[in-house]
C-alpha positions as MATLAB code, in Angstrom:
seq = 'MRFERIFEDLEGQFAHHQQEEVRAVSEDLTRAEQAQLTIADRLRGAQGLGLTLHLAAGFRVSGVVREVGAEWVALAARSGARSAVIPLAAIAMVEGLPSRARLVEDSLRSPLGLGSVLREIARDRAVVRLEASGGSVIGRIAAVGADALDISSLPTGESTTVPGSARITVAFSALQAVQLR';
ca = [
      30.220   25.947  -44.634;
      32.263   24.260  -42.287;
      30.971   26.702  -40.080;
      27.554   25.866  -40.654;
      27.970   22.294  -40.329;
      29.760   23.615  -36.519;
      26.569   25.490  -35.507;
      24.498   22.814  -36.917;
      26.118   20.415  -34.484;
      26.045   22.592  -31.955;
      22.348   23.303  -32.175;
      21.594   19.712  -32.427;
      23.656   18.666  -28.842;
      22.233   22.009  -27.548;
      18.291   20.276  -28.618;
      19.242   17.112  -27.590;
      20.555   17.884  -23.954;
      17.021   20.083  -23.722;
      15.204   16.906  -24.699;
      16.816   14.802  -22.023;
      16.547   17.560  -19.497;
      12.862   17.460  -19.706;
      12.643   13.738  -19.863;
      14.670   13.809  -16.674;
      12.073   16.340  -15.151;
       9.376   14.770  -15.641;
      10.504   11.566  -14.275;
      10.865   13.091  -11.087;
       7.876   14.409  -11.224;
       5.864   10.738  -11.813;
       8.464    9.635   -9.231;
       7.417   12.427   -7.367;
       3.828   11.817   -7.494;
       3.651    7.992   -7.082;
       5.180    8.513   -3.795;
       1.903   10.523   -2.706;
      -0.425    8.280   -3.741;
      -1.688    5.669   -0.978;
      -2.964    1.968   -2.235;
      -6.246    3.388   -1.254;
      -5.409    5.815   -3.956;
      -4.336    2.457   -6.348;
      -7.609    0.707   -5.239;
     -10.309    3.350   -6.572;
      -8.252    3.339   -9.703;
      -9.092   -0.562  -10.387;
     -12.642   -0.399   -9.786;
     -14.696   -3.051  -11.381;
     -11.293   -5.053  -11.822;
     -10.721   -8.448  -10.267;
      -8.129   -9.084   -7.482;
      -6.690  -11.355   -4.577;
      -5.956   -9.682   -1.532;
      -3.662  -11.474    0.565;
      -4.257  -11.023    3.969;
      -1.810  -12.129    7.125;
      -1.296  -16.155    7.716;
      -1.716  -17.087    3.759;
      -5.593  -15.867    3.714;
      -6.820  -14.775    0.604;
      -9.713  -13.109   -0.804;
     -10.590  -12.630   -3.975;
     -13.608  -10.769   -6.142;
     -14.327   -7.413   -7.911;
     -13.454   -3.920   -6.440;
     -16.445   -2.546   -5.718;
     -15.899    0.530   -2.984;
     -13.002    1.488   -1.699;
     -13.466    3.589    2.044;
     -10.773    5.559    3.849;
      -9.913    3.044    5.450;
     -11.605   -0.337    4.134;
     -12.642   -2.051    0.204;
     -15.628   -3.474   -0.294;
     -15.227   -6.666   -3.192;
     -18.143   -7.966   -4.977;
     -18.758  -11.516   -6.675;
     -19.353  -11.542  -10.032;
     -22.902  -11.510   -9.488;
     -22.297   -8.133   -8.009;
     -23.495   -8.104   -4.593;
     -20.666   -6.865   -1.837;
     -18.816  -10.648   -1.138;
     -16.275   -9.018    1.530;
     -14.925   -6.199    3.557;
     -11.522   -5.766    3.720;
      -9.411   -3.197    6.169;
      -6.699   -2.049    4.190;
      -4.288   -2.413    7.157;
      -4.562   -5.872    6.952;
      -3.554   -6.215    3.045;
      -0.103   -7.546    2.538;
       0.149   -8.201   -0.650;
      -2.678   -7.681   -4.081;
      -2.637   -9.398   -7.436;
      -3.401   -7.812  -10.289;
      -3.551   -4.511   -8.842;
      -3.144   -1.700  -12.271;
      -0.860    1.742  -11.782;
      -3.447    3.694  -12.089;
      -4.954    5.517   -9.007;
      -8.196    7.962   -8.502;
      -7.698   10.218   -5.510;
     -10.185   10.271   -3.418;
     -10.536   13.981   -3.953;
     -12.054   12.052   -7.630;
     -14.327    9.902   -5.903;
     -18.168   10.865   -6.373;
     -19.152   10.819   -2.652;
     -17.326   10.695    0.338;
     -16.844    7.490    1.963;
     -18.014    5.644    4.686;
     -15.842    4.519    7.459;
     -15.272    1.124    8.314;
     -17.878    1.134   11.336;
     -20.356    2.637    9.042;
     -19.593   -0.193    6.047;
     -20.109   -2.983    9.502;
     -23.119   -1.527   10.706;
     -24.830   -1.999    7.059;
     -23.613   -5.599    7.022;
     -25.028   -5.468   10.722;
     -28.732   -3.719   10.140;
     -29.010   -6.392    6.743;
     -28.268   -9.533    9.680;
     -26.566  -10.863    7.099;
     -24.612  -14.407    7.875;
     -20.625  -13.508    7.936;
     -17.567  -15.124    7.760;
     -15.103  -13.236   10.064;
     -10.885  -13.511    9.423;
      -9.004  -12.020   12.585;
      -5.160  -12.481   13.215;
      -6.847  -14.417   16.446;
      -9.176  -16.558   13.752;
     -12.248  -17.177   12.153;
     -15.771  -17.021   13.746;
     -18.727  -17.454   11.670;
     -21.941  -15.168   12.794;
     -24.086  -12.192   12.509;
     -22.314   -8.816   13.602;
     -24.600   -8.079   16.893;
     -22.847   -4.545   17.190;
     -20.481   -2.082   16.130;
     -18.295    0.464   18.021;
     -15.421    2.513   17.590;
     -12.452    0.900   17.909;
     -14.597   -3.414   17.957;
     -17.722   -4.952   16.865;
     -18.893   -7.924   18.323;
     -20.405  -11.358   16.730;
     -22.787  -13.603   17.660;
     -21.088  -17.044   16.990;
     -23.386  -19.885   15.052;
     -21.048  -22.632   15.601;
     -22.604  -25.295   13.650;
     -23.473  -22.835   10.316;
     -27.039  -22.309   11.103;
     -28.877  -19.421   10.072;
     -30.348  -18.711   13.555;
     -29.123  -19.383   17.082;
     -27.749  -22.451   19.183;
     -26.872  -23.431   22.220;
     -22.925  -23.184   21.826;
     -22.941  -19.760   20.645;
     -21.283  -16.617   22.409;
     -20.538  -13.444   21.765;
     -17.514  -12.919   20.807;
     -16.123   -8.849   20.142;
     -13.289   -7.999   17.555;
     -10.800   -5.284   17.686;
     -11.232   -3.824   13.878;
      -6.684   -4.163   14.375;
      -7.599   -7.633   13.996;
      -9.642   -7.623   11.770;
      -8.699   -9.266    8.872;
     -12.035   -9.935    6.705;
     -15.502   -9.628    6.487;
     -17.752  -11.969    4.057;
     -20.467  -12.574    3.584;
     -22.347  -16.217    3.441;
];
């Protein structure tokens, strides 16, 4: 009788140690998997959700995550139309980002580069507000290169070029956000 209780106790301890070991291995695997996730993966996991992106110098952009590329995220207004394109490198903090993620391999289509997205905006001749580390400009994207874009400024906010307009070149590395107006 006494030996049976000793064996039951030993079996219980062994089962408990096995459960603890499985839990510890599981936690290690979860941490290792999380260490591989990029902010782009997390943003892809947030598609359809409203977020607030905090950029440099206290600038904030809010919207619903519409599309995520390897180096940019597009936010949409409530109407569903694209309202802003933000380079991932410009993001300092994100409010409302869930912990779930979607890897690029799990995405339905291959993401376009930042230049391709900006060329789409230029082709549409949309008036934009461009935020860069050097300041902001309202205008139309005139040309997009490999690492910079040219914007024709509209200093008075008019939809056509007026006296005082200038063509300004902005390096992608200084780009904070492109908001459609």
